[in-house]
N, C-alpha and C positions, 0 to 999 in steps of 0.2 A: 504493500500500500504506500503510495507516494505521500510524503510528509510535506506540510506547508513550509515554504521558504520564508525567511524574515529579512527585512532590510532596515537599517538604522536611518533615522532622520536627525540631522545635526541642528543645533541652535544656530539660526542665521545671524544672530546678533547677541551681544552681551546684555543681560538684564534679568528680570524676574519672569519665570515661566508661568503662564496662566492657562487654565482650562479654556477651551473654545467657548464654552457657555458664558464665560466672564467677559467676552468681547462686547463692547458697546456698539454693536451693529447687528441688526436682526438677521441678516443673511448669513453671516458667519456664525453667530451665536447659536443659531438653530441647526447648524451643520447642513444648511441647504446647499452650500457650495461643495460639501464633502467633509470628512473627518479631518481633524488636525489639532493644532495648538497655537498659542500666541505668546509673545514675549513683550513685556513693557521694557523698552530698551534704555540702557544707560550709556550706550555708545552708538554712533551713527554709521558704523562700518557694517555693511550687510553682506554676508557670504552665502554661497550655495549650500542648502541643506542636504543635497544629494548630488551625485554625478549625473550628467545628462546633457541633453541638447536644449538650447534656448529656443522656445517656440513662440513666446509672447513677450514683447516689451511695449508697454503702453506709451503713447506719445507724451502723456503727462508723467511718465517715468516713475509712477508709484507702484507698479506691479510688474513682476517678471515670472513667466511661466517656463517650466522645465519638463522634459519627458526623459525618463530613465530607460536603460536597456531592457529592464524587465517590465516596462509598460506603465510605470507609475507616472501620472501627470500631476506635477507638484506646482502649486501657485504660491509665490512669495509676495504678499500684499503689504505695503508700507504705509502705515498711518490709517486713521479713520476719516473718511470723507475728505480726502486730500486732493481729489481730482480737480476741484475748483481752484487750487493753487497753481494749476497749469504748469506743474513740473519744477517750480522755482526752488523748493527745498531739496531736490534730488539731483544726483549725478549718477548716470548709469555707465557702467564699464563694459557692458556686453550688448550684443545686438542679436536679432533673430538669426538662427543658423549656427551660432557659436557653440562649440563644445566646451563644457566647464567641468571641473573636478569638484567633488565635495570639499567645502572650505575655501574655494576660490572666491575672490571678491566680485560681487554682482553690482553693487551700488553703494552710494553714500547718502545719508540723510543729514540735513542740517536741523538738529533737534531744537536749537534756539529759535530758528525761523518757524518751526512748527508750533512752538510754545507761543510765540508772538501772534501767530495766526489763530491761536486758541484751538488747535487741532491735537488730538491724541496721536502719539507717535507709535502706537501699538503695531508690532510687526506680526503678521498672521501667516501661518503655513498650513495649507490644506491640500489634501489629495483629491483633486476634482473628479477623478473617475473611481473613487474609492468603492462605490457600490458594486462595481463590476470586477475590480482587481484585488480587493482586500477582503479578508475574513475579519480582520480587526486592526485597530491602530491603538497601541498601548503607549500612553504618555506617562513616563515614570517620574518626572521631575517637577510636577505641578507645585506652584507656589515656592519655588526655590530660586535662588540667584545662581546663574550659570554664566560661563564665558562663551563667546562664539566658538563654534566647532565642537561643542560638547554634545554627545549623543543624548537626546532628550526623549525620543519616541522610537518605537519599534513597529514597523508595518508588517503585519502577518499577511503574506500574499495568499490569494485563493489558490487551492490545489490545482484547479483547472488552469492550464497556461493561457495567458492572454494571446490572442492571435497576433502573429507578427513578432512576438517577444520570445527570447531564448528561454527554454525550459530550465528551471532552477530547482535543485533538490536540497540545498543546504538547509539544515534545521537551526543553524545558529546565525546570529546577526553578522552580516558581512562587514569586514573592515573597510575603511575608506579605500585602501589599495585594491581590495577585491572588487569593489564597485567600479573603480576606474578601469581595471583590466577587463571587467565584464563588458563595459560599454565599448571599449576599444576592440575587443575580439568580435563583438557583434558588428561593429562598423566595418571591420575588415572583411567580414563574411558577406557583406552586401545587404545586411539587415538594417543599415543605418536609416535608410529611407522609410523602412517599416516602422521603426521607432518614432520617427517624426510624424508618421501618419496617425499615431495614437493621440496626438494633440487634438484638442477640440477644433474641428474644421470650421472654417468660416461658412456661415449658412448660405446656401444656394437660393436663387430666386424661388425655386419651387418648394423650398422648405418653409416658406412663409404661410402656406395655405392653412396649416393646422393652427397657426397663431393669428389668422386674419380676424376672427371674431373678437379675440382679446384686444388686438390692436385697434379695431373699430371702437370698442367700448372705451378704451383709454383715451383715444383722440376725441371722442364725443364728450367725455366727462371732464376733460381739461378745458373745455369751452369750444371745441371744434377747431378746424384748421385756421380759421380766422383769428383765433386767440393765441396762436403759436408763432413766436418770432423765429425760433429754431429749436432743434433737438439734437442732443449728443448722447452718448452712453459710455459708461465705464465697464468695469468687470461685472458689476451686479445691478446697475441702475440705469433707467432711462432718465435723462436730465433735460427737462423742458425749460426753455426761457419763454415765459408767458407774458402777454400784454397786460392781463389782469388776473392775478392769482385767485381773486375772490370768485371768479366764475367757475373755478375747478371744484368738482364735487368730491372732497377728500374721502368721506366715508364710503361713498359708492365705489370709488377706485380701489380703496384699501380692501374692499370685500369682493373684488373680482377674483375668480378662480385663475391663479397664475400670478397674482400680485401678492407680495408679502407685506408691504407696508407703504406708506406715503411719508415723505420727509420734505422739509423746506429749509434750504440753507444757501447762503451766498448768492441770493437772487435766482436760485434754481428751484423748480418744482420737480422733486425727485420721486420717481415711481420705482420701488425696489422690486426687482424681478428675480434675481438669482442667476443660476447657470444658463438659463434660456434667454438671457438678455440680448445676445446677438440676433437670435431668430426673431424675437419680438421687435427689436429695433428695425430689422429689415422689413417686417410686416407693417410697422408704423410708417416707414418711408414709402412703401407702396400705397398706403392710405393717403398720405399727404401729396403724392404725385411728383412729377418731374421738376416742378419749380423748387421744391425743397431739396431734391437730390442735387440740382444744379448749384445750390448754395454751398454744398460741401466740396464741389469740384476744385481741385488744386490744393486742398489741404492734405497734410500727411496721412491722416486717416479720419474718416467720419466718426469713428467709434470714440475717439478721445479728444478731438480738437473742436473748439467752439466754431460753429458754422457761421457763415456770413449772415448778417441780419440779427445776430444775438443782441440782446438789449444793451443799450448804453446807459449812462447815468440818468439820462432823461426819462428812461422807462421805469426807474425805481421811484417809490413814493417820494414826492418832494413837498415841502411845506409842512408846517406843524400839524395841520388838520389831517391830511392823508396819512402821515406817519402815526399820529395818535390813533386813527381808525385802524391802521394795520396792526399796531401794538395791541389794541383792545381786542381785535379779532383773534390774535394769537392767544391772548389770555383766556378768552372765552372758549376757544378751541380746546385748550388744555383742560379747562374746567369740565366741559361736557364730556371729553374723552375719559377723564378720571372718574366721572360720575356714572358713566354708562354701565359698568359692571354691577352697580347697586340700585339702578333705577327700578327694576322689578320689585325688589323687596321694599324699597322706599314707598312705591305706590301701594303695595299691599299693606304696609304699616300705616300709611295715611288713611286708607279705607277703614282699617281696624280702629284707629283713633277716632274716626268719625262715628263709627258704630257705638263705641264706648261713650262718646259725648252725648249721643242720642239716648242711650240707656240710662245715663245718669241724669240727663235733662228731664226724662219722664219718670225718674225715681224708681226705675227697675233695679238699678244697682246703686250702691253708695260707694263713695271713694275710699271708705275704710274697710270694705268687705274684702275677703281673701280672693274672691273671684275677680273683682276689679283690679286688685294689685297685681295678680299674675298676668291677666290680659293686658294691663297697661304696661307692664315690663316688656312683654312681647312686642307691643306696638311702639314703644318709646325707645327701645334699646338701640335700634339702627340709627335714630336721630342723635341720641345722646353720645354714642360712640362713633359718630360719623367722622370726626377728625382722625381717628385711628384707621378706619377703613380707607379714607381718602389719602392718608399718608402713604399707605401701601400702593393704591392704584395710581396715584399721581407720580410716585417715585418710579414705578415701572414705566410710565409714559415718558418721563423726563430723563431717565437714566441714572437716578440716584439710588441709594440703598433702600429697598422697600421695608425691611425690618426696622432699620434705624428710624425711618420716617413714621412708621406705625408707632414706635416708642415715643417719638416727639408728639404725636397726636395724643397719646395716653398721658404724657406730662401736662399738656394743656388742659386736660379735663380731670387732673388728679383731684380727689375729693377735697383736700384741705385748701387748694387754690380756688376751686369752684365755690366752696363755702365762703372763703374770704371775699371773693368777687361779688357775692350776693349781699354783702353788708357794706354800707357807705363808710363805716368807721374803719373797716379792715381792707377795703379795696385799694386804698392808697398805701403802698409799701415802698421800701427802698431795697435795691439789690446792689450790694457793695457800694452804697452811698448814692446810687442813681435812683431818683424818684420814679416809681412805676405805678401805673394804674392797672389793676387787674380787671379783666372782663370775662364774661362767660363765653367759652369757645364751643360749647355743645351745639351741634348742628351747623357749625361754621364751615365755610368752604374756602374762601379766599386766603386766609392765613396759611392753611396747609399747602395750597398751591404755591405760595411764595416760598414756604419752607422747602418744598420738594425741588423747586427751581434752584434755590441757593445750595441745596444739598450736593449737587453735582460739583460745584466749585469748592465747597468746603471739604468734601471727601478727597478730592484731587489734591488740594493744598496740604491736608494732613498727611497724605501718603508721601508727599515730597520731603517732609521734615521728620517723620517718625521712622525709625529703623524697622526693617522688615520683621525682625523677630518680636517686635512689640506691637505690631499693627493689629493683630487679631483682637487684642484686648483694649488698646487705647484709642484706635481710630473710631470704632462705633460709639463709645461713651462720650468722647470729646465732640464728635459730630452731633450727637443728640444734645449735648450741653450747649454748644454754640448755636444751633438752630433754635432750640427752645428759648434761649436768652434773647435772640434776635426778635422772635415773635412776641415774647412777653414784655420785653423792655422797649422795643421799637415799633413793631407792627401794631400790637394791641393798643398801646396808648395813642398812636397816630389815628387808628380807626376810631377810638373813643373820642378824641378831640374833634375830628371831622364830623362824627355822628352827632355829637352834642351841639356843634355849630349849626348843623342842618336842622336838628330838632328845635333849636331856639328860633331859627328862621321860619320853620313850618308853623310853630306856635304863634309867632307874630302875625303870619299871614292869616291863620285861622281866626285870631282875635279881630283882625281887620275885616275879613269876609269869609264866612264858612264855605260859600260856593267857590270862591277863588282857591281856597286851601284844598277843597275837594278835587279841583282840577289839577293842582300841582302835586298833591300827595298821591292821588290816584295814578297820575302819569309816571311818577318817579319811584314809588315805594318798592316795587319789585326789583328795579335796578339797584336800589340801596341794599336789598336783601342779598343780591349776588355778591356784593363786596363787603357785606357785614356791617354796613353803615346804618342799618335800621335799629341797632341796639340803643341808640340815643332816644328813639321814639317810644320803645316799649315801656321804660319807666314812667313816662308821662301818662300812658294809658293805664298802667297799674295804679298810679297815684290818683288819677281821676276816679277810677272805680272804687278805690279804697276810701277816698275822702268825700266824693260826691255821689257815689252809687251808680254812676253812669259815665260814658265816654263817647262824645261825638266823634272823636278822632278814631276810635276803634271801629266805628261804623264805616268810615272811609277805607280803613285798612282791609276790612272784610270784603269790600267791593273789589279790591285788587286780586283777591283769591278767585273770585267768581270770573273775573275777566280772563285770567290765565287759564282757568278751566274751560271757559267758553271757547277760547282760541284753540286749545288742543282738541276739544270736541269737534270743532269745524274740520280739523285735520282728519279726525276719525271718519266724519261723514263724507268728506270729499275724496280721500285717498283710496285707491284700489290696491295699495301695497299691504298685504296681509300682516306682516310683522309690525309695520308702522301703525296700522289700525289697532292692533292688539295693545301696544304700549300706549297709544293715544287714548283709548277708552279707559284704561286703568288709571292713567295720569289725570284724566278729566274727573273721574270719580274721586280720586284722592284730593284734587284741588277743591271740589265741592264739599269735601270733608274738612277743609282747612289746611291742607298740606300741599304746597305748590312746587316743592323741589322736583318731583318726577316730571311735571309739566315743563318746568323751566329748563332743566338740564337734559331731559330725555328727548324733547321735541322742539320747544319754542325757541330756545337759544341756538339749537342746532340748525334750524331754518330761521335765520335772524329776522327775516321780514315778518314772520309769524309773531315774534316777540314785540317788534316795533308796533305792529297793528294792534296787538293785544294791549300794549301800554297806552295807545291812543284811546282805545275803547274804555280802558280803565280810568283814564282822565275824564272822559265824558260821563262815566258812571259816578265818579267822585263828585263832579260838578252837580249832577242830579241829586246825589245824597246830601250835599251841602245846601242846595236850594230847598230840599224838603225837610231839612233839620232832623235827619234820622239819627236816633240815639241808640246806644248799645249799653246793656246793663250787666254784662258779664264778660269774662275773658274767653269769648267764643265768637265764632263768626262764620262766614261763608254760608252756603245753603243749609248745611247740616246744623248750623248754630242758630236757627230761627228762634228758639225759645229765648235767646238773649236779647231779642228785640221786642218782647212782650213787656209792656210797662208794668212794674210791680204795683199792686193795689188797684190797677185800672183794668188790666187784662188786654185783650185784643182791641186795639183802638187806632187812632191816627198814626202813631209811631210804627205800629206793625204794618199798616197799609203802606206807609212810606218805605218800609223795608222791602215789601213785596215789589213795589214799583221800581225802586232803585236797583235792587239786586237782580231781579228777573229781567228788568230793562237792560242792565249791563250785560247779562248773559246773552240776550238777544242781539245787542249791538256787537259784542265781541265775536259771537259765532258768525253773524252775517258778514261783518267786515272781513274777517279772516277767510271765510268761505269764498267771498267774491274777489278779494284783493291780496290776501296774505299768503295763500298757499295754493300750489298746483302740483300735480304729479309730474309736471314737466321738470320740477326740481330733481326728480329721481330719474334714473336711467330706464329706458324701455326694457322689459324682461328679455333676457337673452341667455343663451346656453353658457355664457361665461360667468354668470352670476353664481355665487356660492349658495 
C-alpha cells in the first residue's frame, strides 16, 4: 500500500506564526483560498516557502504564486488589503517563469510604509489546490516566533498522484535539498511544463458562462453599468470604482451565492469572491461590454492595475455635508449589521413585553407575582444585556476581539455601576480624579459600536508593546480596561451632556407650543434613540408622572413607536420578498408593543428612505398629538399601552379619543406614506438562481 508523501513549508518571513483562522480577511480566514498559515512579520524580507516555479506575480507586487514539482500550488500573499497601495511598499525579485529554491528571496516589504498606510503586514501562505492534492496540512508552530526559512507546516500529499507530477513515496518531510533536486530532475525529464500547467489557468472566454448569472447580479446591484467608473481585481476580490456607492445594495450582494462578503476601502467597492475571482471578473467584463474592456487596453494586466476612467479626487465625497452623510451611512451600516443576528429575538421579546403590559394593565397579572417575574426576565433579558451581545456581533463585523468586547458590554451594565447611575447622588463619580457621569447602558447600541471600532486599534497597539509570552493574559484585560474607560469617562458623559442639552431645548419648545414640540420631538426622537441621546428625555417623563401623575411628553414619544411600526408594516404589505415580510411583520408587532429596535435596525435603517419617511410621519403625528393635548398617565405607550391614556377618575373621555385619533392617525399616515413613497421591491434584486 502506497504511503502518503509529506512536504515541508518554510516560514516566508520572520515573525509570529498565526493560524489561518486568525487572519483578518474573510477569504483567507475561512480557508476559501485553501489551507495554510500566516505570519505577523517582524522583518520585510520574504522568501520562498517551497521550491518551485513562479506562476503569478501581481502587478501590485503583493502576491507571488509558486507551483512545486509535486503539484502543490502555493500562494504567498503580503499584507491585508494592500492592492490599493499599487505596489508602493513592495519590491519583487522574481518574475513569472523563474525557478526558485526554498528560502530564496521573493520580495521585500516596507513595513513602515504599510504601518503609515494603516495596513496589516500579515504574510499569508496557502495551498490553493489543497482540496485536490492534500490529505492534510499540519501547522506545528502556531503562535510562536520563528525566523525565515524555519519549517512551520507539513503538507501531507494525497496518495493518488497529481496528474503531471512525479510520483513520490517518501513518508518523511523532505529537506530543502530534496525539494530542489526533485524539481530539477522533473524539469530535466521534460515535466517542467506539466508542473507549470498545474497553476490556476487564466479563465477562457467560454469559462464565463457558469458565472454569467452571478456577474449579472453583481453588476445590477452595484447600480448597473452606468454607476461603474471601472473595475479591477486582485487575488480574491472584484474592486469596483463606483460613481455613487450609496446605490450599491450591500446586503443583497453579500448574500449572492458565490460572494463571500462586501468591503469598502480606499475608494473601492470590494466584492470578495475567493479563488473564482478570475472567472467572475471575466464574466463581469462580458456584462459590461467592449467599452470597459477597451479601458484596460495597454495596461500591464487588467487583473491588478487600475483601469482608465477610475475615479479621481473629484469622484470622492467633497464638502462637509457629503462627507458627514457618508460617515453617518457607514455608522448606521455597522449598527444594522451588528444588530441583524439578534433582530428575531428582539422582536419576539418586544411582543412578549407587550403581552405582559396588557396582562398587567387588565390586572390579570401583578408585577410581584412569580409568573410575571419569570416572563418579564425572558422578555427583558435581551434588552438588558444587549451591550454584551452587541459587543460580540459588532466586534466580529469590525475585526476586533468578540470576547473582549462582550466583556466590555458586561462592564457597562455591571450591577453596582447601573445602581449608581440610577441615583442622582451617586451618578457623579471620579475615576482617578477625572469627573465622570454614569448613565444606564442597558439596551444601548451606539456606545458599543464605538467601542468595537476602537477595539481594532487598541488591540493592535497593545500587541506592539507587550511581549508575546505575556499577551494571552495582559492584552485582553488591558483592552477591556481601556475600552471601558473610554466609554465610561468619554463617550457616556458626552452623550449625557448632549442629551441633557437636547432635553432642555425640547422642554423649552414644549412650554412655548405643544404642537411645535410634537412636530420636533416626533420627527427626531427615534434618531436620538439610535445614538443614545434620548436618555436626557426619559427622566423628564418619569419626573412628570411621579410629580404630576401624567406626561404630555410621553404621549408624543408613544407616537414615534407607532410611526416606526406603521412604516415596517407598509414594508410587510408591499414587499413580495418572503424573508423580509416575515421580519417586517414581527418588527411591526413589536413596535406596536412599545419596542422599536427590531423595526429600526432590522428594516427601517437598512432601507434608509423607509426611516426618513417614517420620521416625517412621526413628526406629523406628534404635531397632531400636541394640537389635541393628548396626555399619558403611565410609563407605557404605543398601541398596546392604550390603558395609559384613560384619564384616572374620569375613564374613557376626550383624552382617550385624542389618543385614538393621534395614534391611529399616525399609523395610517406612516403606513400610507411608506407604502407609496418609502419602499419598493425595486430596492431588492429580482429573484435569481444566484441568490442564496
